[in-house]
N, C-alpha and C positions, 0 to 999 in steps of 0.2 A: 457228460463226457465219459467215455469208457476209460478204463485204466490204461489200455494201450494208447489211446489218443492222448491222455495226459502225459504218458512217458515220452511220446513223440514230441509233444509241445514243449516239455521241459528240456529235452535234448536240443531241439531247434533253438530255443531261447538262449541256450548256453553256447551255441555255435557262432563262429565269426559271421559278421554281417556280410551279405552278398549284395553287391550293387548292380544297378542296371536292370536289363530285361530279365535276367535269370533270377535276381532277387525278387522282382515283381511276380514272376511265375511261382516261386516258392511260397511267397506270402499268400497269393491267391489260392494255392493248393491247401495251405493250412486253414484258411478261412473256410474253404469248401468242405473240409473234413469235419467242421464243427456243425452239429445239428442240435436244435432245441426240440426237435420232434422226430419220431421214427417215421420216415417217409414211406417205409414199406408196409405200414399199418394204416388202415383207413381210420382217420380221425373224425370223431363225431363232435362238432362244436357244442358247447354247453346249451346254446339256445335251441338245439335240435334234440336234446335229451328229454327224459321224462320231466313232467312238471313237478315243482317242489312246493310244499306248503310254505306259506309266508313266514310261519313261526319257526322254520327249521334253521335258516342261516343266521349269521351273527352280524353285529355292527361292523361297519367298514373299517374301524380302527382296532377291532379286537384281534386276538392272536388265533382265534378259531377260524375255520374255513369261511370265506366270504361268499363264495359261489357267484361271483360276478358273471353275468352273461346267462345265467339260468333263468328259466321262465317260471312264473307263478300264474295260476289261473285267475285268482282274485286278489285284491289288495287287502291289507289289514283293515279291520272295521274302524279304527280311529286314526287313520292317516291324515297328514297335513299336506296340502298342495303348496309347493314353493316354486318360485320362478327365478332362474339364473340365466343371464345373458340371452333372454328371449326363449328359453326352453322350460317347459313345465316338468317338475319332478314330483313324485309322491313319496312322502317321508314319514317313517314311523320307527321308533325305537332305534335311532341311529342307523337306519338303513334307507337307501334310496331306490326308487323304482322308476322305470320309463315305460311308456306304452310300447307294445310290440305286437302288431296285428290286433287281434281282439283280446289279447292278454297283456302281460307285463313282464319286464326283464329286470332282474336285480342288477343295479348299475353302480359305478363308482360315484363318489361325491363330486359335485361340480366344483370348478375352480373358485376359490375364495372361501370355502367352508372352513369354519374355525373349530378346532378341537382343544378343549382345555387339557393342559398337561397332566392334571390329576387323572384324567380318563385313560392315559397311556402309561400309567405307572408300571403295569405288569406286561407291557407290550414291547417287544424288541423290534426297533426300526433299524434298517441297514443304513449306515453312513454311506453317502454317495461320493464316488470319486469321478474325476472328469478327465477326458482326453485333451481338452482345450478349453480356453475361455475366449470370449469375444471382447475386443476393446474398440469396436467400430459400431456406430449407430447406423442401422439400415431400416428404412421405412418399407411398408408393404402397400400393395395396390388394392388389397381386399377391403371390403366395406362392412363386413358383418361384425357383430359385437365382439366375437372371439378374437379376430385379428386386431381389432382396435385395442383390446386388452394387452395383447402381446406387444403391439407398437408402443403403447404408453409405458409398459414395464421396461422394455429394452432401452428406451431413451434415457431413463435414470441409470440403469445398470451400466450402459456403455460409458456414460459420463464418469461414473465411479471407477470403472475398470481402466479408463484412459489414464487416470491418475495413478492407479496401482501398477499399470504397465511399466511406469518409470522406476518402480521400486521392486517389482517381482520379476526375476529373470525367467521364471517358469512360463509366464504369460508370453514373453517375447519369443521363447523357444517354440511356442505352440501357435504362433500367428499363421504359419503355413497350413497347419491342420484346420484351424478355424476357417480360413479362406476356402480351402478345398471342400470342407463340409458345406459351407454356405453356397458355393457354386453348384454343388450337386443338388442340394435342397431347392435352390432357386430354379434349377433346370426341371426338376420334378414338380414344381408348383407348390412347394411346402414353405411354411413360415417357421422361423426359428425363434424360440424364446431363449434369452441369454441367462447365464448364471453369474452371480456376484462372485468375485474371486475370493472374498473374505467372508462368505456366508456359508455356514454348514447346511447341507441338504440331507434329507432322509427319504427312504423309499420302502414301500411295502405293497406287494401285490398290485403293481401297476399304478400306485398313487404316490406322488411326490409331495413332500412337506418342507416348509421352513419353520423356524421359530420366529414369530413376528415381534414387534417392539413391546407388546404386552405380555410376552412370555408364553403365548399360545401357539400350538401347531396349526398352520394354515395350509390348506391344499393349494398347490400352484400348478401352472402349466409345466409339463415336463421340459426341463431346459436342455437345449442342444449340447451334445458332448458328454452328457451323463452316462456313466457306465454301470450296467447291472449284470448279474450273473445268470438270471433266469427271468422268463416272462410268465405271466399268470396263465391260468388254464384256458381263458377265453380268447387267446391271441388268434389272429388269422394270418395266413401267408398270402401276400399279394405281389403282383408283378407291376413295376413302374419303370418305364423307359427301358424295358427288356431285361430288367434285373429283379431278382427276388428280394423282397423285404418282408418284415413282420409288422403287423398292425395291432395295436391295443387301443380301442376306441378311436380317437383321431390322431394318435401318436404313431409315427413310423420309426422303427428300429432297424438297424443294420448290424451285421456281424463284422467286427474289426479285431485286429490283433494289437495288443499293447504289451511291449516287451515279450513278444512271443506267446502271450496268453490271449485266448479268445474272449471277447466280451460282446454284449449287446449294447449298442450305443444309440442314444436318442438322436435321430437325424432331424426331425422336424414335425410340424403339425399340419394335417390336412385342414383346410378351412374353405368356406364359401361353397362354390359349386362342387369342388372336388370332395369335400367332406360329405355333402349331401348325396353324392353319387355312391359312396361306399358306406353310408350310414345304415345301421340296422334298424333305425327307428323312423 
């Protein structure tokens, strides 16, 4: 965001609230002014840039550049083939690859990957804030393994959040936001993964983590309502239902305002036929 845009955002966040249609127009204008990419410049996605040597990028949890989305012509000579949720990955030196045409793309770790905390001792992960929590369990009609993972996860989370909702006024205040987000995601054909109200979440370069019961960092499905300041280099801009959104892998983000400040909010996950339609792989 430019300095001028930041000043405008600060001024507007301190201004009295405007209700009704005028307030909606003002909020829409502020969201429209926020851009994560310069639309006047032709953007070259990482997968269309020059090939990289497999030895150049770094482990997905390191603090050095990850180069997710970049192509490599050949795999490392000692890679291991691993399978997560029906998808084959190629793994070497804490880096993951996916086939892309006749070559490969450096990709994010699949959901469920465990990282020992000692490996992250020098890495700064951003603590994630949320615009809302869900306290209602909702099932999905998808039948692929990814949506079943979300469905199972949400059943437990919703049960816990229903209890917390009676104790945490913040959740009660955000029920409308949660319902509005779910309604939009459902209309667009997205599934939503929920967040525990009492669970810390962490983010780095498009990857979300929790600390599991064994004290390890575990890669999770990006939870709906999570707010981040920026997206990784390999994001795409797509139009769903006539509205522009941002995509990172199967995760869809939208720009929203929270107390007058623009954020990128996780809206939901593409899955099934929709995910395959937009997949790079």
